[in-house]
Predicted model as a PDB file, atoms N, CA, C, CB and O in Angstrom, pLDDT in the B-factor column:
MODEL        1                                                                  
ATOM      1  N   MET A   1     -22.967  -3.113 -14.237  1.00 52.00           N  
ATOM      2  CA  MET A   1     -23.377  -2.625 -12.932  1.00 52.00           C  
ATOM      3  C   MET A   1     -23.366  -1.098 -12.975  1.00 52.00           C  
ATOM      4  CB  MET A   1     -22.443  -3.171 -11.800  1.00 52.00           C  
ATOM      5  O   MET A   1     -22.311  -0.483 -13.132  1.00 52.00           O  
ATOM      6  N   ALA A   2     -24.519  -0.503 -12.839  1.00 63.00           N  
ATOM      7  CA  ALA A   2     -24.641   0.949 -12.914  1.00 63.00           C  
ATOM      8  C   ALA A   2     -23.981   1.614 -11.705  1.00 63.00           C  
ATOM      9  CB  ALA A   2     -26.119   1.357 -13.005  1.00 63.00           C  
ATOM     10  O   ALA A   2     -24.170   1.191 -10.564  1.00 63.00           O  
ATOM     11  N   GLY A   3     -23.214   2.651 -11.978  1.00 69.00           N  
ATOM     12  CA  GLY A   3     -22.605   3.415 -10.902  1.00 69.00           C  
ATOM     13  C   GLY A   3     -21.385   2.768 -10.259  1.00 69.00           C  
ATOM     14  O   GLY A   3     -20.839   3.308  -9.297  1.00 69.00           O  
ATOM     15  N   ALA A   4     -20.951   1.625 -10.770  1.00 72.00           N  
ATOM     16  CA  ALA A   4     -19.782   0.954 -10.187  1.00 72.00           C  
ATOM     17  C   ALA A   4     -18.518   1.757 -10.484  1.00 72.00           C  
ATOM     18  CB  ALA A   4     -19.645  -0.493 -10.735  1.00 72.00           C  
ATOM     19  O   ALA A   4     -18.324   2.255 -11.593  1.00 72.00           O  
ATOM     20  N   VAL A   5     -17.679   1.867  -9.483  1.00 80.00           N  
ATOM     21  CA  VAL A   5     -16.408   2.572  -9.643  1.00 80.00           C  
ATOM     22  C   VAL A   5     -15.419   1.652 -10.333  1.00 80.00           C  
ATOM     23  CB  VAL A   5     -15.852   3.051  -8.273  1.00 80.00           C  
ATOM     24  O   VAL A   5     -15.219   0.511  -9.915  1.00 80.00           O  
ATOM     25  N   GLN A   6     -14.802   2.154 -11.390  1.00 88.00           N  
ATOM     26  CA  GLN A   6     -13.792   1.366 -12.090  1.00 88.00           C  
ATOM     27  C   GLN A   6     -12.418   1.817 -11.628  1.00 88.00           C  
ATOM     28  CB  GLN A   6     -13.934   1.508 -13.633  1.00 88.00           C  
ATOM     29  O   GLN A   6     -12.081   3.000 -11.671  1.00 88.00           O  
ATOM     30  N   ARG A   7     -11.639   0.849 -11.188  1.00 88.00           N  
ATOM     31  CA  ARG A   7     -10.281   1.135 -10.719  1.00 88.00           C  
ATOM     32  C   ARG A   7      -9.313   1.061 -11.882  1.00 88.00           C  
ATOM     33  CB  ARG A   7      -9.859   0.153  -9.602  1.00 88.00           C  
ATOM     34  O   ARG A   7      -9.497   0.252 -12.791  1.00 88.00           O  
ATOM     35  N   PRO A   8      -8.284   1.893 -11.866  1.00 91.00           N  
ATOM     36  CA  PRO A   8      -7.289   1.843 -12.942  1.00 91.00           C  
ATOM     37  C   PRO A   8      -6.528   0.515 -12.992  1.00 91.00           C  
ATOM     38  CB  PRO A   8      -6.305   2.980 -12.777  1.00 91.00           C  
ATOM     39  O   PRO A   8      -6.016   0.137 -14.046  1.00 91.00           O  
ATOM     40  N   ASP A   9      -6.449  -0.199 -11.857  1.00 89.00           N  
ATOM     41  CA  ASP A   9      -5.720  -1.468 -11.838  1.00 89.00           C  
ATOM     42  C   ASP A   9      -6.596  -2.653 -12.250  1.00 89.00           C  
ATOM     43  CB  ASP A   9      -5.149  -1.714 -10.453  1.00 89.00           C  
ATOM     44  O   ASP A   9      -6.111  -3.783 -12.305  1.00 89.00           O  
ATOM     45  N   GLY A  10      -7.873  -2.413 -12.540  1.00 89.00           N  
ATOM     46  CA  GLY A  10      -8.763  -3.473 -13.014  1.00 89.00           C  
ATOM     47  C   GLY A  10      -9.382  -4.335 -11.923  1.00 89.00           C  
ATOM     48  O   GLY A  10     -10.177  -5.224 -12.226  1.00 89.00           O  
ATOM     49  N   ARG A  11      -9.040  -4.095 -10.665  1.00 90.00           N  
ATOM     50  CA  ARG A  11      -9.615  -4.885  -9.586  1.00 90.00           C  
ATOM     51  C   ARG A  11     -11.109  -4.614  -9.490  1.00 90.00           C  
ATOM     52  CB  ARG A  11      -8.920  -4.574  -8.247  1.00 90.00           C  
ATOM     53  O   ARG A  11     -11.577  -3.511  -9.771  1.00 90.00           O  
ATOM     54  N   LYS A  12     -11.855  -5.657  -9.082  1.00 91.00           N  
ATOM     55  CA  LYS A  12     -13.302  -5.542  -8.944  1.00 91.00           C  
ATOM     56  C   LYS A  12     -13.709  -5.800  -7.508  1.00 91.00           C  
ATOM     57  CB  LYS A  12     -14.020  -6.514  -9.888  1.00 91.00           C  
ATOM     58  O   LYS A  12     -13.022  -6.504  -6.768  1.00 91.00           O  
ATOM     59  N   LYS A  13     -14.824  -5.228  -7.130  1.00 90.00           N  
ATOM     60  CA  LYS A  13     -15.352  -5.385  -5.780  1.00 90.00           C  
ATOM     61  C   LYS A  13     -15.865  -6.814  -5.592  1.00 90.00           C  
ATOM     62  CB  LYS A  13     -16.480  -4.355  -5.508  1.00 90.00           C  
ATOM     63  O   LYS A  13     -16.519  -7.377  -6.470  1.00 90.00           O  
ATOM     64  N   PHE A  14     -15.553  -7.389  -4.421  1.00 91.00           N  
ATOM     65  CA  PHE A  14     -15.984  -8.738  -4.058  1.00 91.00           C  
ATOM     66  C   PHE A  14     -16.276  -8.724  -2.569  1.00 91.00           C  
ATOM     67  CB  PHE A  14     -14.898  -9.825  -4.423  1.00 91.00           C  
ATOM     68  O   PHE A  14     -15.362  -8.587  -1.756  1.00 91.00           O  
ATOM     69  N   VAL A  15     -17.532  -8.862  -2.211  1.00 94.00           N  
ATOM     70  CA  VAL A  15     -17.934  -8.730  -0.812  1.00 94.00           C  
ATOM     71  C   VAL A  15     -17.965 -10.098  -0.135  1.00 94.00           C  
ATOM     72  CB  VAL A  15     -19.313  -8.049  -0.705  1.00 94.00           C  
ATOM     73  O   VAL A  15     -18.559 -11.044  -0.651  1.00 94.00           O  
ATOM     74  N   VAL A  16     -17.319 -10.188   1.023  1.00 95.00           N  
ATOM     75  CA  VAL A  16     -17.383 -11.387   1.854  1.00 95.00           C  
ATOM     76  C   VAL A  16     -17.664 -10.962   3.286  1.00 95.00           C  
ATOM     77  CB  VAL A  16     -16.062 -12.216   1.764  1.00 95.00           C  
ATOM     78  O   VAL A  16     -17.342  -9.842   3.683  1.00 95.00           O  
ATOM     79  N   TYR A  17     -18.252 -11.837   4.042  1.00 97.00           N  
ATOM     80  CA  TYR A  17     -18.525 -11.576   5.448  1.00 97.00           C  
ATOM     81  C   TYR A  17     -17.537 -12.365   6.286  1.00 97.00           C  
ATOM     82  CB  TYR A  17     -19.989 -11.943   5.819  1.00 97.00           C  
ATOM     83  O   TYR A  17     -17.431 -13.584   6.148  1.00 97.00           O  
ATOM     84  N   LEU A  18     -16.813 -11.670   7.154  1.00 97.00           N  
ATOM     85  CA  LEU A  18     -15.797 -12.290   7.990  1.00 97.00           C  
ATOM     86  C   LEU A  18     -16.057 -11.976   9.453  1.00 97.00           C  
ATOM     87  CB  LEU A  18     -14.397 -11.820   7.582  1.00 97.00           C  
ATOM     88  O   LEU A  18     -16.738 -11.007   9.790  1.00 97.00           O  
ATOM     89  N   ASP A  19     -15.506 -12.808  10.305  1.00 98.00           N  
ATOM     90  CA  ASP A  19     -15.581 -12.581  11.743  1.00 98.00           C  
ATOM     91  C   ASP A  19     -14.899 -11.251  12.063  1.00 98.00           C  
ATOM     92  CB  ASP A  19     -14.919 -13.756  12.536  1.00 98.00           C  
ATOM     93  O   ASP A  19     -13.817 -10.980  11.543  1.00 98.00           O  
ATOM     94  N   PRO A  20     -15.501 -10.430  12.895  1.00 98.00           N  
ATOM     95  CA  PRO A  20     -14.911  -9.129  13.225  1.00 98.00           C  
ATOM     96  C   PRO A  20     -13.480  -9.214  13.761  1.00 98.00           C  
ATOM     97  CB  PRO A  20     -15.773  -8.435  14.236  1.00 98.00           C  
ATOM     98  O   PRO A  20     -12.666  -8.332  13.487  1.00 98.00           O  
ATOM     99  N   LYS A  21     -13.171 -10.258  14.515  1.00 98.00           N  
ATOM    100  CA  LYS A  21     -11.812 -10.413  15.031  1.00 98.00           C  
ATOM    101  C   LYS A  21     -10.819 -10.663  13.898  1.00 98.00           C  
ATOM    102  CB  LYS A  21     -11.754 -11.561  16.044  1.00 98.00           C  
ATOM    103  O   LYS A  21      -9.684 -10.189  13.946  1.00 98.00           O  
ATOM    104  N   LEU A  22     -11.247 -11.406  12.883  1.00 97.00           N  
ATOM    105  CA  LEU A  22     -10.392 -11.662  11.728  1.00 97.00           C  
ATOM    106  C   LEU A  22     -10.163 -10.368  10.948  1.00 97.00           C  
ATOM    107  CB  LEU A  22     -11.018 -12.741  10.815  1.00 97.00           C  
ATOM    108  O   LEU A  22      -9.044 -10.091  10.514  1.00 97.00           O  
ATOM    109  N   ILE A  23     -11.202  -9.591  10.774  1.00 97.00           N  
ATOM    110  CA  ILE A  23     -11.075  -8.304  10.087  1.00 97.00           C  
ATOM    111  C   ILE A  23     -10.087  -7.415  10.819  1.00 97.00           C  
ATOM    112  CB  ILE A  23     -12.442  -7.604   9.975  1.00 97.00           C  
ATOM    113  O   ILE A  23      -9.228  -6.790  10.196  1.00 97.00           O  
ATOM    114  N   GLN A  24     -10.202  -7.355  12.127  1.00 98.00           N  
ATOM    115  CA  GLN A  24      -9.284  -6.533  12.923  1.00 98.00           C  
ATOM    116  C   GLN A  24      -7.844  -7.018  12.775  1.00 98.00           C  
ATOM    117  CB  GLN A  24      -9.694  -6.551  14.405  1.00 98.00           C  
ATOM    118  O   GLN A  24      -6.920  -6.213  12.667  1.00 98.00           O  
ATOM    119  N   SER A  25      -7.660  -8.332  12.770  1.00 97.00           N  
ATOM    120  CA  SER A  25      -6.314  -8.894  12.608  1.00 97.00           C  
ATOM    121  C   SER A  25      -5.732  -8.548  11.244  1.00 97.00           C  
ATOM    122  CB  SER A  25      -6.344 -10.416  12.792  1.00 97.00           C  
ATOM    123  O   SER A  25      -4.547  -8.233  11.131  1.00 97.00           O  
ATOM    124  N   ILE A  26      -6.556  -8.606  10.221  1.00 97.00           N  
ATOM    125  CA  ILE A  26      -6.105  -8.265   8.872  1.00 97.00           C  
ATOM    126  C   ILE A  26      -5.681  -6.799   8.820  1.00 97.00           C  
ATOM    127  CB  ILE A  26      -7.221  -8.544   7.834  1.00 97.00           C  
ATOM    128  O   ILE A  26      -4.628  -6.472   8.273  1.00 97.00           O  
ATOM    129  N   LYS A  27      -6.497  -5.927   9.388  1.00 97.00           N  
ATOM    130  CA  LYS A  27      -6.186  -4.498   9.384  1.00 97.00           C  
ATOM    131  C   LYS A  27      -4.905  -4.201  10.165  1.00 97.00           C  
ATOM    132  CB  LYS A  27      -7.353  -3.701   9.971  1.00 97.00           C  
ATOM    133  O   LYS A  27      -4.083  -3.395   9.729  1.00 97.00           O  
ATOM    134  N   MET A  28      -4.738  -4.844  11.303  1.00 98.00           N  
ATOM    135  CA  MET A  28      -3.543  -4.621  12.122  1.00 98.00           C  
ATOM    136  C   MET A  28      -2.290  -5.103  11.377  1.00 98.00           C  
ATOM    137  CB  MET A  28      -3.674  -5.351  13.488  1.00 98.00           C  
ATOM    138  O   MET A  28      -1.274  -4.409  11.357  1.00 98.00           O  
ATOM    139  N   LYS A  29      -2.366  -6.281  10.770  1.00 97.00           N  
ATOM    140  CA  LYS A  29      -1.224  -6.824  10.017  1.00 97.00           C  
ATOM    141  C   LYS A  29      -0.871  -5.904   8.851  1.00 97.00           C  
ATOM    142  CB  LYS A  29      -1.540  -8.250   9.496  1.00 97.00           C  
ATOM    143  O   LYS A  29       0.306  -5.662   8.584  1.00 97.00           O  
ATOM    144  N   ALA A  30      -1.881  -5.395   8.162  1.00 97.00           N  
ATOM    145  CA  ALA A  30      -1.645  -4.486   7.043  1.00 97.00           C  
ATOM    146  C   ALA A  30      -0.956  -3.211   7.527  1.00 97.00           C  
ATOM    147  CB  ALA A  30      -2.970  -4.143   6.335  1.00 97.00           C  
ATOM    148  O   ALA A  30      -0.042  -2.711   6.871  1.00 97.00           O  
ATOM    149  N   LEU A  31      -1.388  -2.690   8.663  1.00 97.00           N  
ATOM    150  CA  LEU A  31      -0.749  -1.502   9.230  1.00 97.00           C  
ATOM    151  C   LEU A  31       0.704  -1.779   9.597  1.00 97.00           C  
ATOM    152  CB  LEU A  31      -1.518  -1.022  10.462  1.00 97.00           C  
ATOM    153  O   LEU A  31       1.584  -0.961   9.331  1.00 97.00           O  
ATOM    154  N   GLU A  32       0.951  -2.938  10.211  1.00 98.00           N  
ATOM    155  CA  GLU A  32       2.317  -3.312  10.593  1.00 98.00           C  
ATOM    156  C   GLU A  32       3.228  -3.381   9.375  1.00 98.00           C  
ATOM    157  CB  GLU A  32       2.319  -4.660  11.326  1.00 98.00           C  
ATOM    158  O   GLU A  32       4.404  -3.026   9.446  1.00 98.00           O  
ATOM    159  N   GLU A  33       2.677  -3.838   8.262  1.00 97.00           N  
ATOM    160  CA  GLU A  33       3.467  -4.012   7.038  1.00 97.00           C  
ATOM    161  C   GLU A  33       3.380  -2.797   6.113  1.00 97.00           C  
ATOM    162  CB  GLU A  33       3.003  -5.255   6.293  1.00 97.00           C  
ATOM    163  O   GLU A  33       3.928  -2.813   5.011  1.00 97.00           O  
ATOM    164  N   ASP A  34       2.692  -1.747   6.562  1.00 98.00           N  
ATOM    165  CA  ASP A  34       2.507  -0.524   5.769  1.00 98.00           C  
ATOM    166  C   ASP A  34       1.954  -0.855   4.386  1.00 98.00           C  
ATOM    167  CB  ASP A  34       3.839   0.244   5.637  1.00 98.00           C  
ATOM    168  O   ASP A  34       2.485  -0.430   3.360  1.00 98.00           O  
ATOM    169  N   ARG A  35       0.871  -1.627   4.394  1.00 97.00           N  
ATOM    170  CA  ARG A  35       0.211  -2.056   3.153  1.00 97.00           C  
ATOM    171  C   ARG A  35      -1.283  -1.818   3.287  1.00 97.00           C  
ATOM    172  CB  ARG A  35       0.506  -3.560   2.840  1.00 97.00           C  
ATOM    173  O   ARG A  35      -1.791  -1.575   4.382  1.00 97.00           O  
ATOM    174  N   HIS A  36      -1.976  -1.890   2.168  1.00 96.00           N  
ATOM    175  CA  HIS A  36      -3.433  -1.853   2.192  1.00 96.00           C  
ATOM    176  C   HIS A  36      -3.935  -3.245   2.577  1.00 96.00           C  
ATOM    177  CB  HIS A  36      -4.016  -1.400   0.805  1.00 96.00           C  
ATOM    178  O   HIS A  36      -3.322  -4.255   2.232  1.00 96.00           O  
ATOM    179  N   ALA A  37      -5.053  -3.281   3.293  1.00 96.00           N  
ATOM    180  CA  ALA A  37      -5.623  -4.567   3.711  1.00 96.00           C  
ATOM    181  C   ALA A  37      -5.950  -5.436   2.499  1.00 96.00           C  
ATOM    182  CB  ALA A  37      -6.890  -4.344   4.560  1.00 96.00           C  
ATOM    183  O   ALA A  37      -5.749  -6.650   2.537  1.00 96.00           O  
ATOM    184  N   TYR A  38      -6.454  -4.823   1.418  1.00 95.00           N  
ATOM    185  CA  TYR A  38      -6.798  -5.627   0.243  1.00 95.00           C  
ATOM    186  C   TYR A  38      -5.568  -6.307  -0.352  1.00 95.00           C  
ATOM    187  CB  TYR A  38      -7.471  -4.755  -0.815  1.00 95.00           C  
ATOM    188  O   TYR A  38      -5.675  -7.407  -0.895  1.00 95.00           O  
ATOM    189  N   GLU A  39      -4.402  -5.667  -0.256  1.00 95.00           N  
ATOM    190  CA  GLU A  39      -3.178  -6.275  -0.777  1.00 95.00           C  
ATOM    191  C   GLU A  39      -2.825  -7.531   0.022  1.00 95.00           C  
ATOM    192  CB  GLU A  39      -2.008  -5.265  -0.734  1.00 95.00           C  
ATOM    193  O   GLU A  39      -2.455  -8.559  -0.544  1.00 95.00           O  
ATOM    194  N   LEU A  40      -2.945  -7.429   1.320  1.00 96.00           N  
ATOM    195  CA  LEU A  40      -2.650  -8.562   2.193  1.00 96.00           C  
ATOM    196  C   LEU A  40      -3.622  -9.712   1.926  1.00 96.00           C  
ATOM    197  CB  LEU A  40      -2.718  -8.136   3.671  1.00 96.00           C  
ATOM    198  O   LEU A  40      -3.206 -10.860   1.770  1.00 96.00           O  
ATOM    199  N   VAL A  41      -4.910  -9.399   1.876  1.00 95.00           N  
ATOM    200  CA  VAL A  41      -5.928 -10.428   1.645  1.00 95.00           C  
ATOM    201  C   VAL A  41      -5.740 -11.066   0.273  1.00 95.00           C  
ATOM    202  CB  VAL A  41      -7.345  -9.828   1.764  1.00 95.00           C  
ATOM    203  O   VAL A  41      -5.829 -12.286   0.138  1.00 95.00           O  
ATOM    204  N   GLU A  42      -5.481 -10.250  -0.739  1.00 93.00           N  
ATOM    205  CA  GLU A  42      -5.272 -10.769  -2.090  1.00 93.00           C  
ATOM    206  C   GLU A  42      -4.080 -11.737  -2.121  1.00 93.00           C  
ATOM    207  CB  GLU A  42      -5.044  -9.605  -3.082  1.00 93.00           C  
ATOM    208  O   GLU A  42      -4.150 -12.798  -2.740  1.00 93.00           O  
ATOM    209  N   GLU A  43      -2.996 -11.362  -1.451  1.00 94.00           N  
ATOM    210  CA  GLU A  43      -1.801 -12.218  -1.417  1.00 94.00           C  
ATOM    211  C   GLU A  43      -2.095 -13.545  -0.707  1.00 94.00           C  
ATOM    212  CB  GLU A  43      -0.635 -11.487  -0.709  1.00 94.00           C  
ATOM    213  O   GLU A  43      -1.698 -14.607  -1.187  1.00 94.00           O  
ATOM    214  N   ILE A  44      -2.783 -13.483   0.421  1.00 93.00           N  
ATOM    215  CA  ILE A  44      -3.104 -14.696   1.177  1.00 93.00           C  
ATOM    216  C   ILE A  44      -3.999 -15.624   0.377  1.00 93.00           C  
ATOM    217  CB  ILE A  44      -3.777 -14.339   2.498  1.00 93.00           C  
ATOM    218  O   ILE A  44      -3.773 -16.834   0.351  1.00 93.00           O  
ATOM    219  N   ILE A  45      -5.015 -15.070  -0.277  1.00 93.00           N  
ATOM    220  CA  ILE A  45      -5.926 -15.890  -1.082  1.00 93.00           C  
ATOM    221  C   ILE A  45      -5.182 -16.493  -2.264  1.00 93.00           C  
ATOM    222  CB  ILE A  45      -7.129 -15.053  -1.576  1.00 93.00           C  
ATOM    223  O   ILE A  45      -5.344 -17.678  -2.556  1.00 93.00           O  
ATOM    224  N   ALA A  46      -4.370 -15.698  -2.946  1.00 92.00           N  
ATOM    225  CA  ALA A  46      -3.619 -16.206  -4.094  1.00 92.00           C  
ATOM    226  C   ALA A  46      -2.692 -17.350  -3.680  1.00 92.00           C  
ATOM    227  CB  ALA A  46      -2.806 -15.076  -4.743  1.00 92.00           C  
ATOM    228  O   ALA A  46      -2.598 -18.362  -4.375  1.00 92.00           O  
ATOM    229  N   LYS A  47      -2.011 -17.184  -2.550  1.00 92.00           N  
ATOM    230  CA  LYS A  47      -1.130 -18.251  -2.061  1.00 92.00           C  
ATOM    231  C   LYS A  47      -1.910 -19.516  -1.745  1.00 92.00           C  
ATOM    232  CB  LYS A  47      -0.370 -17.788  -0.819  1.00 92.00           C  
ATOM    233  O   LYS A  47      -1.461 -20.619  -2.056  1.00 92.00           O  
ATOM    234  N   SER A  48      -3.071 -19.363  -1.133  1.00 92.00           N  
ATOM    235  CA  SER A  48      -3.858 -20.543  -0.767  1.00 92.00           C  
ATOM    236  C   SER A  48      -4.406 -21.259  -1.997  1.00 92.00           C  
ATOM    237  CB  SER A  48      -5.008 -20.144   0.155  1.00 92.00           C  
ATOM    238  O   SER A  48      -4.704 -22.452  -1.946  1.00 92.00           O  
ATOM    239  N   LEU A  49      -4.538 -20.529  -3.102  1.00 92.00           N  
ATOM    240  CA  LEU A  49      -5.012 -21.119  -4.351  1.00 92.00           C  
ATOM    241  C   LEU A  49      -3.857 -21.437  -5.299  1.00 92.00           C  
ATOM    242  CB  LEU A  49      -6.000 -20.179  -5.034  1.00 92.00           C  
ATOM    243  O   LEU A  49      -4.083 -21.787  -6.457  1.00 92.00           O  
ATOM    244  N   ASP A  50      -2.633 -21.319  -4.817  1.00 88.00           N  
ATOM    245  CA  ASP A  50      -1.425 -21.559  -5.619  1.00 88.00           C  
ATOM    246  C   ASP A  50      -1.397 -20.706  -6.886  1.00 88.00           C  
ATOM    247  CB  ASP A  50      -1.331 -23.036  -5.994  1.00 88.00           C  
ATOM    248  O   ASP A  50      -1.062 -21.186  -7.969  1.00 88.00           O  
ATOM    249  N   GLN A  51      -1.756 -19.432  -6.727  1.00 80.00           N  
ATOM    250  CA  GLN A  51      -1.726 -18.492  -7.845  1.00 80.00           C  
ATOM    251  C   GLN A  51      -0.886 -17.295  -7.462  1.00 80.00           C  
ATOM    252  CB  GLN A  51      -3.154 -18.052  -8.247  1.00 80.00           C  
ATOM    253  O   GLN A  51      -0.734 -16.978  -6.282  1.00 80.00           O  
ATOM    254  N   LYS A  52      -0.343 -16.634  -8.462  1.00 70.00           N  
ATOM    255  CA  LYS A  52       0.436 -15.431  -8.233  1.00 70.00           C  
ATOM    256  C   LYS A  52      -0.480 -14.220  -8.368  1.00 70.00           C  
ATOM    257  CB  LYS A  52       1.631 -15.342  -9.222  1.00 70.00           C  
ATOM    258  O   LYS A  52      -1.178 -14.092  -9.375  1.00 70.00           O  
ATOM    259  N   PRO A  53      -0.496 -13.316  -7.366  1.00 63.00           N  
ATOM    260  CA  PRO A  53      -1.336 -12.119  -7.521  1.00 63.00           C  
ATOM    261  C   PRO A  53      -0.783 -11.218  -8.623  1.00 63.00           C  
ATOM    262  CB  PRO A  53      -1.425 -11.336  -6.185  1.00 63.00           C  
ATOM    263  O   PRO A  53       0.427 -11.176  -8.850  1.00 63.00           O  
ATOM    264  N   ASP A  54      -1.685 -10.489  -9.313  1.00 64.00           N  
ATOM    265  CA  ASP A  54      -1.265  -9.553 -10.366  1.00 64.00           C  
ATOM    266  C   ASP A  54      -0.566  -8.365  -9.800  1.00 64.00           C  
ATOM    267  CB  ASP A  54      -2.443  -9.098 -11.178  1.00 64.00           C  
ATOM    268  O   ASP A  54      -0.148  -7.481 -10.548  1.00 64.00           O  
TER     269      ASP A  54                                                      
ENDMDL                                                                          
END                                                                             
């Protein structure tokens, strides 16, 4: 992929479309926990798939 930003942690971009209210809830929860939204989403998805996040 030309021009793609490579992260030092190896994470890759993955686009999904979510309900705006769900996005807002994710952002608020991340703020409450002083975390990045992607960390919260990654943890939730990993748990639902019975996998441990890296």
